[in-house]
C-alpha positions as CSV (number, residue, x, y, z in Angstrom):
1,M,13.7,-0.4,26.3
2,T,14.3,2.0,23.5
3,D,17.6,3.8,23.0
4,D,16.4,6.8,25.0
5,E,15.0,4.5,27.7
6,T,11.6,6.2,27.7
7,I,9.3,3.3,26.6
8,S,9.4,-0.4,27.4
9,V,7.3,-2.8,25.3
10,F,7.1,-6.4,26.5
11,P,6.8,-9.2,25.9
12,N,8.0,-8.9,22.3
13,P,7.3,-11.3,20.5
14,N,3.9,-11.8,21.9
15,R,0.5,-13.4,21.1
16,G,-1.5,-10.1,20.7
17,S,-1.2,-9.0,24.3
18,F,1.7,-6.8,25.5
19,N,2.6,-4.0,27.9
20,V,3.7,-0.5,27.1
21,L,5.3,1.4,30.0
22,L,6.7,4.9,30.1
23,Y,9.9,5.6,32.1
24,N,12.2,8.4,33.1
25,T,10.1,11.3,31.7
26,E,7.4,13.8,32.8
27,D,6.0,13.3,29.3
28,E,2.6,11.6,28.9
29,I,1.3,9.2,26.3
30,Q,-1.3,11.0,24.2
31,K,-2.1,8.3,21.6
32,V,-1.0,4.7,20.6
33,V,-1.5,3.4,17.1
34,V,-0.5,-0.1,15.8
35,Y,-0.3,-0.6,12.0
36,D,0.1,-3.8,10.0
37,M,2.7,-4.0,7.3
38,M,0.3,-2.7,4.7
39,G,-0.2,0.5,6.8
40,N,-3.7,-0.4,8.0
41,I,-4.6,0.6,11.6
42,V,-5.3,-2.5,13.7
43,Y,-5.4,-0.7,17.1
44,S,-5.7,3.0,18.1
45,D,-6.3,4.5,21.6
46,E,-6.3,8.2,22.5
47,T,-6.9,7.5,26.2
48,F,-4.1,4.9,26.8
49,K,-1.8,6.0,29.6
50,G,0.3,2.9,29.8
51,G,-0.3,-0.8,30.7
52,E,-1.6,-3.7,28.7
53,I,-2.7,-3.6,25.1
54,N,-4.8,-6.5,23.7
55,I,-5.1,-6.8,19.9
56,P,-7.4,-9.9,19.3
57,D,-7.8,-11.6,16.0
58,V,-4.8,-10.3,14.2
59,S,-2.5,-12.4,12.0
60,S,1.0,-13.4,13.1
61,G,3.6,-11.1,11.8
62,M,5.4,-7.8,12.3
63,Y,3.5,-4.6,13.2
64,H,4.6,-1.0,13.7
65,M,3.5,0.9,16.8
66,T,3.6,4.7,17.0
67,I,3.4,6.1,20.5
68,I,2.7,9.9,20.6
69,L,3.9,11.7,23.7
70,N,3.5,15.4,24.6
71,K,7.0,16.2,23.4
72,Q,8.1,13.3,21.1
73,I,7.0,10.4,18.9
74,I,8.4,7.0,19.5
75,K,8.1,4.1,16.9
76,E,8.5,0.5,17.9
77,K,8.2,-2.9,16.1
78,I,5.9,-5.5,17.5
79,I,6.0,-9.2,16.6
80,I,2.8,-11.2,17.1
81,Q,3.2,-14.9,16.9
């Protein structure tokens, strides 16, 4: 869980498939974007409301995920093995 215990991302590390769950808030997920270390978008979804994300055919490494909620923006690091 993040420091504010709003979002849970698991498993992390993963193999390109992971879950994003929203907790303890009336806020809703508006958009999820995953970037590689060069800033390229490897995944984007404006209809995602929580659950499983699959990112096939990406290289192993660290990725940055931005989760845009109604009232806040949360950033997470994802490690794909």
